[in-house]
Structure formats: structure tokens, C-alpha cells
C-alpha positions in Angstrom: -49.1 56.2 46.9 -46.6 59.2 48.2 -45.8 57.8 51.4 -45.1 54.5 49.8 -42.7 57.3 47.1 -41.5 57.9 50.4 -40.7 55.0 51.9 -38.9 53.5 49.1 -36.4 57.4 48.4 -35.5 56.0 52.5 -34.7 52.3 51.8 -32.5 53.3 48.6 -30.5 55.0 50.8 -30.6 52.5 53.2 -28.6 49.8 50.5 -25.1 50.9 50.3 -23.2 52.4 48.7 -20.9 49.7 46.8 -24.9 48.4 46.2 -26.5 51.4 44.5 -23.9 52.5 42.3 -24.2 49.5 40.3 -27.6 50.3 39.8 -27.3 52.7 37.2 -30.4 54.2 35.7 -33.0 52.3 36.8 -36.8 53.8 37.1 -38.8 53.7 40.7 -43.0 53.4 40.0 -45.6 53.4 43.0 -49.1 51.4 42.2 -52.0 50.2 43.4 -51.7 46.7 42.0 -50.2 44.9 38.7 -51.7 45.6 35.5 -53.8 42.9 34.1 -50.7 41.7 31.6 -48.3 40.9 34.5 -51.7 39.4 36.6 -52.1 36.9 33.9 -48.2 36.5 32.3 -47.5 35.8 36.0 -50.5 33.4 37.0 -51.7 34.9 40.1 -54.8 34.1 41.4 -55.1 37.6 43.5 -53.9 40.8 42.3 -53.1 41.2 46.6 -50.1 38.0 44.9 -47.7 40.2 44.1 -45.7 42.9 46.2 -43.2 44.0 43.9 -41.9 43.4 40.1 -38.4 44.1 38.2 -39.3 44.8 34.9 -35.6 44.2 32.5 -33.1 43.8 31.3 -30.7 42.3 34.5 -27.3 43.9 34.6 -25.5 40.4 34.1 -27.7 39.8 31.0 -27.2 42.9 29.2 -24.8 44.2 26.5 -23.0 47.2 25.9 -24.5 46.7 21.8 -28.3 46.0 23.1 -30.4 48.7 22.9 -33.6 48.7 24.6 -36.9 51.2 24.3 -37.8 51.0 28.1 -36.2 51.8 30.9 -35.4 49.1 33.3 -38.2 49.3 36.3 -38.9 48.2 39.5 -42.7 48.2 40.1 -43.9 48.6 44.0 -47.5 47.4 43.8 -49.1 49.7 47.0 -52.3 47.6 47.9 -50.5 44.0 48.1 -47.7 46.1 50.4 -50.2 47.5 53.0 -51.5 44.4 53.2 -49.2 42.3 53.7 -48.4 44.8 56.3 -51.1 44.5 58.2 -51.2 40.6 58.7 -47.2 40.8 59.7 -45.3 42.0 62.2 -43.0 44.0 60.2 -43.5 47.7 60.1 -44.3 49.4 57.1 -41.0 50.6 56.5 -39.5 46.9 56.5 -41.7 45.8 53.7 -41.0 48.4 51.5 -37.6 48.5 51.6 -37.6 44.6 51.1 -39.5 44.2 48.3 -37.4 47.3 47.1 -34.3 45.6 48.0 -35.4 41.9 46.3 -36.4 44.0 43.1 -33.2 45.7 43.0 -31.3 42.7 43.5 -32.9 41.2 40.0 -32.7 43.8 38.3 -28.3 42.8 39.1 -28.6 39.4 38.6 -28.2 38.4 42.8 -29.0 35.7 44.5 -31.9 35.2 47.1 -28.9 34.9 49.4 -27.1 38.1 48.3 -30.0 40.4 48.9 -30.7 38.4 52.4 -27.3 40.2 53.1 -27.7 43.5 52.3 -31.5 43.7 54.6 -29.9 42.3 57.0 -26.8 44.9 56.8 -23.6 43.0 56.1 
């Protein structure tokens, strides 16, 4: 798990400063697989179907008057990420970066097009 954590830290350092400053307090966790509750809620056929997940209230929907007991979190699922990596031509670093940017994008309320531009380095 440590390798995926290290790759996530390295990927986080590569996202634009403008985006990084907007993230705020966000916990990034690496788990082997999604938990059963997540599998059921997302109606997954297999735990390998989900590479990452953002859990929290997206920044555009936050209010300064609302409080949450739980921090915003990004989960990276190690085994599904490794499985995806083995079946594709991308490097493991690229897969982890893609999943991380996608989930942080959900946190920030970005569109899929916004996330693609960030991944491409625009």
C-alpha cells in the first residue's frame, strides 16, 4: 500500500498550484478494496470496478454555516488500480495520477472536461 501512497503524494505535487490551493483539508486514503457498504451503494458487479472514490461535500455545495463530522476524503483502491494497470499500457504513476485528479475534481466540483485538461497539463 505504501507504494500507491507514495505515487499519490507525487501525483498531488504535479497538479497545478491553482487547483492545489483550492483543495483545502482533504484526506487521501489507500485501501485494498471498497468496503461492502460502498459496493452496495454503487451497485458494483465486482470490487475491481471502482478505482477511487470521493466522499464528502463538493466545494461548490459547501456552506460556511454547515459543519460535517467527517473530513472530505479521497479513497484510492489499491487492488483495482493494480488490476487496471496490468490490463492497460499506462504506467502505474499515470493511473494513480488519473484516479487522484478525477476524485479531487469531484471534490472541487469540476467537469470531466476540466479534469482532462488538468491531466494533460493545460
